[in-house]
C-alpha positions in Angstrom: -7.2 -194.2 -54.8 -10.9 -193.3 -55.1 -12.1 -190.8 -52.4 -14.5 -193.5 -51.1 -11.6 -195.8 -50.6 -9.6 -193.0 -48.9 -12.4 -192.5 -46.4 -12.8 -196.3 -45.8 -9.0 -196.5 -45.1 -9.1 -193.5 -42.8 -12.0 -195.1 -40.9 -10.0 -198.4 -40.6 -7.0 -196.5 -39.3 -9.2 -194.6 -36.8 -10.6 -197.9 -35.5 -7.1 -199.0 -34.7 -5.8 -195.7 -33.4 -4.8 -195.2 -29.8 -6.9 -192.3 -28.6 -6.0 -192.7 -24.9 -5.0 -189.3 -23.5 -6.8 -187.4 -26.2 -9.7 -185.4 -24.7 -10.8 -183.6 -27.8 -9.5 -183.3 -31.4 -11.3 -181.9 -34.4 -9.3 -182.0 -37.7 -10.7 -181.5 -41.2 -8.9 -183.2 -44.1 -9.1 -181.6 -47.5 -8.0 -184.0 -50.3 -6.9 -182.4 -53.5 -6.3 -183.9 -56.9 -8.2 -186.3 -59.1 -10.0 -187.8 -56.2 -10.7 -184.7 -54.1 -13.1 -184.5 -51.1 -13.4 -183.4 -47.5 -13.8 -185.3 -44.3 -13.2 -184.8 -40.6 -11.7 -186.7 -37.8 -13.1 -186.0 -34.3 -12.0 -187.5 -31.0 -14.6 -186.7 -28.3 -15.8 -188.5 -25.2 -13.4 -191.4 -25.7 -14.7 -192.1 -29.3 -13.2 -191.4 -32.7 -15.4 -190.5 -35.7 -14.5 -190.1 -39.3 -17.2 -188.4 -41.4 -17.4 -187.1 -45.0 -18.3 -183.5 -44.1 -16.7 -180.2 -43.5 -16.1 -179.4 -39.8 -16.6 -175.7 -39.1 -15.5 -175.7 -35.5 -12.3 -177.6 -36.3 -9.0 -177.0 -34.5 -7.1 -177.3 -37.8 -7.5 -178.2 -41.4 -5.0 -180.3 -43.3 -4.8 -180.0 -47.1 -2.9 -182.7 -49.0 -3.1 -184.4 -52.4 -4.9 -187.7 -52.8 -1.6 -189.5 -53.7 0.3 -188.1 -50.8 -2.6 -188.8 -48.3 -2.6 -192.4 -49.6 1.2 -192.6 -48.9 0.6 -191.1 -45.4 -2.0 -193.7 -44.6 0.3 -196.5 -45.7 3.2 -195.1 -43.6 5.2 -194.3 -46.7 5.2 -190.6 -46.1 6.1 -188.7 -42.9 3.7 -185.9 -42.2 6.4 -183.5 -40.8 8.5 -184.1 -43.9 5.5 -183.6 -46.2 4.8 -180.3 -44.4 8.4 -179.2 -44.7 8.4 -179.9 -48.4 5.1 -178.1 -48.9 3.2 -181.2 -49.8 0.9 -180.8 -46.8 -0.6 -177.5 -45.6 -2.0 -176.7 -42.2 -4.5 -174.0 -41.4 -5.0 -173.4 -37.7 -3.3 -175.2 -34.8 -0.3 -177.0 -36.1 0.1 -178.8 -32.8 -3.3 -180.5 -33.4 -2.2 -181.5 -36.9 0.9 -183.1 -35.3 -1.4 -184.9 -32.8 -3.5 -186.1 -35.7 -0.4 -187.4 -37.4 0.5 -189.3 -34.2 -3.0 -190.8 -34.2 -2.6 -191.9 -37.8 0.7 -193.6 -37.0 -0.8 -195.4 -34.0 -3.4 -197.0 -36.3 -0.9 -198.3 -38.8 -0.1 -202.0 -38.6 3.5 -202.7 -39.2 3.8 -205.7 -41.4 
């Protein structure tokens, strides 16, 4: 999946995510592989933003391959399992990474 499509899908998931109960969350996503890139997800003041920039004041950074992130966004890969298998790396607050994973799951539409 092209990085532009990854970003578009992340924005679509963010639009559907349940952010109730989240005061502030700042996560940077580092995509590795053929379609590499960086973007961040921020929940602040009751709004969620997904932007194609580095976030220097982030609470955590998640590094994952483009293929695995695509699977994660489709609900075909569990973030905790990916972390345990070394397919997903977290720098910073792992609890915030788990909170991001929960947001991602809340935006998935089960078909």
